[in-house]
N, C-alpha and C positions, 0 to 999 in steps of 0.2 A: 517587504516580502519576507516569509521565512523558507527555508530549504531544509530538507531532511534527507540523509542517504544511509541505506542500510545495504551491506554487502554480505552474501551469506554462500556457503558452498553446500551442494546437495549431490546425492549420487546418481541422479538421472541425467540423461542428456540435455544439453541447451535447447536442442529443437523440441523435445517432449515437453520440458517445463514452460517454454514459450507458448506452445500449443495450448497447455492446460491454463495458463495466466490470461490466455486471449479470449477464454469462454468464462466470463464472469455469472454465468447462469446458476451455478452451483457455490459461490462464494458465500453465501448467507449460512450455509451450513457447516463451512470450513473454519470460521472465525467468530470468536465469542461477541466481539463489539459490533458486528454487523447485524442490525436489526431486520433489515429487508433490502432486497435488490429487485426491482420491478422493471418490466419493459416498459418503456417511454414512447414507443414507436420509433420508426426511422433509424433503427440500430441503436438508439440511444437506452441507457438505464438510469433510473432513479434510485439513489442510495440512501439509505437511513443508516446512521452510524452513532451508537450509544455513546455519550459524552456527558460524564458528571452529572447523572440523573436526569438528563435530557437527551436530545438528539441533534445531530447535524444533518441536513438533507441537501442534496444536489442532485442534478441530473448530468450525466457525463457521456461523452462519446469515446470510443475507443478504436483505434485503428493499429494495423501493422506499421512498423518503423519504416520510414521512405527509402532509407538507404541500408538498412540492415534486416534482414529477414529474422533475426534472433532479437529482436526489440518489438516491444507493444508499447504504444504511447496513449495517454488518456488525457483528457481536459474536461472541464466543468463548462456546460453549456448554459446552464442557470443553476441559482440555488443560493445557498446562505454564506458562500465565501466571496470575497471580492474577485478572488481568482483561485483556482486550483488546476494544477496540470503537472505531469509527470511521466515517468516510463519505467518499464521493466526491460533490462537488457541481460542477455546470458550469453556466456562465453564457455565452450567446452574446455575441460582440463583433462588430466590423466584419470581423475577419480570421479568423474561426473561433469558439473559444471559449477562456475561461480556466477551468481545472480546479483544485479546491482538494481535496486529500488530507489528511484528518485522522485521526489514530490517538492513542488514549490506552491506555497499558497498563501493566502492572506485572509484572515477572518473579517467579517462585516463591523466589527467593533474596535475601531482604530485606537481608541483611548485606553483599551484593555489588551491590545495587541500582545504585548510582552507576556501577560500571564496566559492569555486563552490560547495564542498561537503554539507556546510551548507545550500546553496541555494537549490540544488537538494533534499536535506533532507526533506525541507519544502514541495517542491511539491509533493514527495512520501507521506509523511504523510498527507497532504491535500487531496490527491487523495484517499488514504486509508480511511479517514473519509467519503468521499463522498460514496466511494463504500459499505461501511459499514452501511451508513445510508440507502441506496437503497436495502441492503439485509435484513435488520431488523427493519426499521424505524428509526425514530430521535434518533441520537446517542449521549448519555450524556457522555462527555469525563471525565474519572476519573484520567487519567495520560496523559501528553504531549499536553495540550491545547496550550501552548506557541509555539508549532511547526506548527500551523494550518494558520499562517498568514506571509506574508514576513515581514521582518524588517521594510521596506520602509512604509509599511501600518500601520495605527494607530491600535493598538490592540483593539479587541471587548471589550465592556463594560461588566463587569462581571454580570449585571443585567439580 
């Protein structure tokens, strides 16, 4: 299993950000790597995410956190992962809120998992960063910034 965590601060309230992240109907317009998100019925959505000249496709369910109203959980129901699940959690701060995006997954190609999981993880985290910026304004990353670019790309300057 591969896990990725991105933490970032935004200037919106935790409740506003979680409300926006709970509605994935507009996500395709907000992140470059999302090809489409379509209604799969029964509250499920089918995601198509661009990945190295191809696409990863899965159907997922999303629900509010059981014990935390400032948490949204998601999990693959069917698709191209052995498993995929995660959550968005927000906590109010003096300047807005800090949001944590956590995702655990394993691709369906076990013998290539080391290479493929790493690359898919970068796309998932980069997409999460773009979605968070759309939901709460420019996101200042506090953990996981090294996951925002592909290894073949030059790392952005820290300036």
